[in-house]
C-alpha positions as CSV (number, residue, x, y, z in Angstrom):
1,X,4.3,13.5,2.7
2,X,3.9,9.8,2.3
3,X,5.4,6.3,1.9
4,X,4.9,4.8,-1.5
5,X,5.4,1.1,-2.3
6,X,5.1,-1.4,-5.1
7,X,5.6,-5.1,-5.4
8,X,8.3,-5.8,-7.9
9,X,6.2,-8.3,-9.8
10,X,7.4,-8.8,-13.4
11,X,4.9,-7.4,-15.9
12,X,4.5,-5.3,-19.0
13,X,4.5,-2.0,-17.0
14,X,7.9,-2.8,-15.5
15,X,9.2,-3.6,-18.9
16,X,8.2,-0.1,-20.0
17,X,9.3,2.0,-17.1
18,X,11.9,1.8,-14.3
19,X,11.0,1.6,-10.6
20,X,12.0,5.2,-10.1
21,X,9.8,6.3,-13.0
22,X,6.9,4.3,-11.6
23,X,7.2,6.0,-8.2
24,X,7.5,9.4,-9.9
25,X,4.4,8.8,-12.0
26,X,2.3,7.7,-9.1
27,X,3.5,10.5,-6.8
28,X,2.8,13.1,-9.5
29,X,-0.7,11.7,-10.1
30,X,-1.5,11.7,-6.4
31,X,-0.4,15.3,-6.0
32,X,-2.5,16.4,-9.0
33,X,-5.5,14.4,-7.9
34,X,-5.4,15.9,-4.4
35,X,-5.1,19.4,-5.8
36,X,-7.9,18.8,-8.3
37,X,-10.1,17.5,-5.5
38,X,-9.4,20.6,-3.4
39,X,-10.2,22.8,-6.4
40,X,-13.6,21.1,-6.9
41,X,-14.4,21.7,-3.3
42,X,-13.4,25.4,-3.3
43,X,-12.4,26.5,-6.9
44,X,-11.9,30.2,-5.9
45,X,-9.4,29.3,-3.2
46,X,-7.6,26.3,-4.6
47,X,-7.7,26.9,-8.4
48,X,-4.2,28.3,-8.5
49,X,-2.9,25.5,-6.4
50,X,-4.3,22.9,-8.8
51,X,-2.8,24.7,-11.7
52,X,0.6,24.6,-10.1
53,X,0.3,20.9,-9.3
54,X,-0.4,20.2,-12.9
55,X,2.7,22.1,-13.9
56,X,4.7,20.1,-11.4
57,X,3.2,16.9,-12.6
58,X,4.2,17.6,-16.2
59,X,7.7,18.6,-15.2
60,X,8.2,15.3,-13.5
61,X,7.5,13.4,-16.6
62,X,4.1,11.9,-15.6
63,X,0.9,12.0,-17.6
64,X,-2.2,13.7,-16.3
65,X,-5.3,13.5,-18.5
66,X,-3.2,12.7,-21.5
67,X,-0.7,15.5,-21.0
68,X,2.8,14.1,-21.5
69,X,5.9,15.2,-19.7
70,X,9.4,15.6,-21.3
71,X,9.6,13.5,-24.5
72,X,12.3,11.3,-23.0
73,X,10.0,10.3,-20.2
74,X,6.6,10.6,-22.0
75,X,4.8,7.4,-21.0
76,X,1.0,7.3,-21.3
77,X,-0.4,6.2,-18.0
78,X,-3.7,5.1,-19.5
79,X,-1.8,2.8,-21.9
80,X,0.3,1.3,-19.2
81,X,-2.6,0.8,-16.7
82,X,-4.5,-1.5,-19.1
83,X,-1.9,-4.2,-18.3
84,X,-3.0,-4.0,-14.6
85,X,-6.4,-5.5,-15.3
86,X,-6.5,-9.1,-14.1
87,X,-3.0,-9.0,-12.7
88,X,-2.6,-11.4,-9.7
89,X,-0.5,-8.7,-8.0
90,X,-3.3,-6.2,-8.2
91,X,-5.9,-7.0,-5.4
92,X,-7.6,-3.6,-5.8
93,X,-8.3,-3.8,-9.5
94,X,-7.0,-0.3,-10.0
95,X,-4.3,1.2,-12.1
96,X,-0.9,0.1,-10.6
97,X,-2.8,-1.7,-7.8
98,X,0.3,-3.8,-6.9
99,X,1.4,-0.8,-4.9
100,X,-0.1,2.1,-2.9
101,X,0.6,4.9,-0.5
102,X,0.6,5.5,3.3
103,X,0.0,9.1,3.8
104,X,1.1,11.2,6.8
105,X,0.3,12.1,9.5
106,X,0.4,8.6,11.0
107,X,-2.6,8.4,13.3
108,X,-2.6,7.3,17.0
109,X,-5.4,4.9,16.2
110,X,-3.3,3.2,13.5
111,X,-0.4,2.8,15.9
112,X,-2.6,1.1,18.4
113,X,-4.1,-1.1,15.7
114,X,-0.7,-2.3,14.6
115,X,0.1,-3.4,18.1
116,X,-3.2,-5.2,18.4
117,X,-2.3,-7.3,15.4
118,X,0.8,-8.8,17.1
119,X,0.5,-12.3,18.4
120,X,-1.3,-12.7,21.7
121,X,0.6,-15.8,22.7
122,X,4.3,-15.2,23.1
123,X,4.7,-19.0,23.6
124,X,3.4,-19.8,20.1
125,X,5.5,-19.8,16.9
126,X,4.7,-16.1,15.9
127,X,5.1,-15.0,19.5
128,X,8.5,-16.6,19.9
129,X,9.6,-15.0,16.6
130,X,8.4,-11.6,17.8
131,X,10.4,-11.9,21.0
132,X,13.5,-13.0,19.1
133,X,13.3,-10.2,16.5
134,X,12.7,-7.5,19.1
135,X,15.5,-8.9,21.3
136,X,18.0,-8.4,18.5
137,X,17.6,-4.6,18.7
138,X,17.8,-4.3,14.9
139,X,14.5,-2.4,14.9
140,X,15.1,-0.1,17.8
141,X,12.7,2.6,16.5
142,X,15.2,5.4,17.0
143,X,14.6,6.9,13.6
144,X,10.9,6.8,14.1
145,X,11.2,8.5,17.5
146,X,13.2,11.3,15.9
147,X,10.5,11.8,13.3
148,X,7.9,12.3,16.1
149,X,9.2,15.8,16.6
150,X,7.3,16.7,13.4
151,X,3.5,16.7,13.8
152,X,3.0,16.6,10.1
153,X,4.4,13.0,10.2
154,X,3.1,11.6,13.4
155,X,-0.2,12.6,15.1
156,X,1.3,11.6,18.5
157,X,4.7,12.6,19.9
158,X,4.7,9.5,22.1
159,X,4.7,5.9,20.8
160,X,2.0,3.5,21.7
161,X,3.0,0.4,23.7
162,X,1.8,-3.1,24.2
163,X,2.9,-5.2,27.2
164,X,2.6,-9.0,27.6
165,X,3.0,-10.7,31.0
166,X,5.3,-13.6,30.4
167,X,5.8,-14.7,34.0
168,X,4.5,-13.3,37.3
169,X,7.4,-11.0,37.6
170,X,8.5,-10.6,34.0
171,X,7.0,-8.5,31.2
172,X,7.7,-8.0,27.5
173,X,6.9,-4.6,26.0
174,X,6.9,-3.5,22.3
175,X,6.5,0.1,21.1
176,X,4.7,1.1,17.9
177,X,7.9,2.9,16.8
178,X,9.7,-0.4,16.6
179,X,7.0,-2.0,14.5
180,X,6.9,1.0,12.2
181,X,10.7,0.8,11.9
182,X,10.4,-2.9,11.0
183,X,7.7,-2.2,8.4
184,X,8.7,1.1,6.8
185,X,12.0,2.3,8.2
186,X,14.4,0.0,6.5
187,X,13.9,0.7,2.8
188,X,12.8,-2.0,0.4
189,X,11.6,-5.2,1.9
190,X,13.2,-8.4,0.6
191,X,10.9,-11.4,0.4
192,X,12.1,-12.7,3.8
193,X,11.5,-9.3,5.4
194,X,8.0,-9.1,3.9
195,X,7.4,-12.6,5.2
196,X,8.4,-11.5,8.7
197,X,6.1,-8.4,8.6
198,X,3.1,-10.2,7.2
199,X,3.4,-13.1,9.5
200,X,3.8,-11.1,12.8
201,X,0.9,-8.9,11.9
202,X,-1.4,-11.7,10.9
203,X,-1.5,-11.4,7.1
204,X,0.2,-14.7,6.3
205,X,0.8,-18.0,8.0
206,X,4.0,-19.9,8.8
207,X,4.3,-21.1,5.2
208,X,4.1,-17.5,3.9
209,X,0.6,-18.1,2.5
210,X,-1.6,-15.0,2.5
211,X,-4.5,-15.1,5.0
212,X,-7.9,-13.8,3.6
213,X,-9.5,-12.9,6.9
214,X,-12.4,-10.5,7.2
215,X,-10.5,-8.4,9.7
216,X,-7.6,-8.1,7.3
217,X,-9.7,-6.1,4.8
218,X,-10.4,-2.4,5.2
219,X,-13.6,-1.8,7.2
220,X,-16.0,1.1,7.5
221,X,-14.7,2.0,11.0
222,X,-11.1,2.2,9.9
223,X,-9.4,5.5,9.6
224,X,-7.4,6.4,6.6
225,X,-4.0,5.3,8.0
226,X,-5.4,1.9,9.1
227,X,-7.0,1.4,5.7
228,X,-3.7,2.2,4.0
229,X,-1.7,-0.1,6.3
230,X,-4.1,-3.0,5.5
231,X,-3.4,-2.5,1.8
232,X,0.3,-2.4,2.6
233,X,0.2,-5.6,4.6
234,X,-1.7,-7.4,1.9
235,X,1.0,-6.3,-0.5
236,X,3.7,-7.6,1.9
237,X,1.9,-10.9,2.1
238,X,1.7,-11.2,-1.7
239,X,5.4,-10.2,-2.1
240,X,6.4,-12.8,0.4
241,X,4.4,-15.6,-1.2
242,X,5.6,-14.6,-4.7
243,X,9.2,-14.1,-3.5
244,X,9.5,-10.7,-5.0
245,X,10.8,-7.4,-3.4
246,X,8.4,-4.9,-2.0
247,X,9.8,-1.5,-3.1
248,X,9.4,1.1,-0.4
249,X,10.0,4.8,-1.0
250,X,9.8,6.7,2.3
C-alpha cells in the first residue's frame, strides 16, 4: 500500500498518457520491481510471486522490460522516460522523477520528524499561519485516526503530538494526524495547497520559492518514510512555485 504523486507539469510524457495511465504504469512497475527484488533474495521462495506480479503488470497495461500490455494501452516506458532527462520538474534525475511514492506503514519516526519541521515561533508569519489553519478544523485528522486501526498503514496506533507554550497558561498542540491529513488526506493538492504544505514544513519561503537547505535533502540517518516525505515535500515546493497541481493518489 502506498501514496503515489506526480507534479502536473506539462511535458511530452503527459501528452502521450493520461494521469491515470501514468499512475498505473508507475504502480505496476513498483510492484514488479519489489517482487523481482524479493525473488533475487530468495528465488525458491519468491519466484512464483514475481511471476504473478509480472502477469499483473502486463494486465494493467504497463511495460516491464519491454513487455507491452493490451494494445490500446501499450506505451513503452523506456521511450517515455527519455523525456524526463533534464526536465526541471525532475530533481531526482530518474524516470518520471516529477513524482514518487510514500509507502506504508508510516513510521513513528516520520511522524515525529514532520512535527519537528513545523515553525518554532508561533508569533512569526509561518507560526501565525499554522495557528490559523489548525484553528479552522478543516484538517481535523479524523480520517487518519480511523486508518490507525490498521497496522499495515501506521506503525503507531497513537498520533505524535507537539505542544507550544504561547502564554504562561496557554498551550497550542498539533497532532501528526492533522499534518498528514493536510498533506495526504485531501486528494490532489492545488498550487495554493502545495504552497501551504511546503511553507509550513520549511520547504519554501513566504514567496513560494523552494528552499535548498541541507536538512531538506534525504540523509543517511533518515528512515524510508522520512526519505520519501522529503521527496514529496520537494515536489510540493516545486508544484507551488510552478503553479501546477500535485496529483495525489492515496
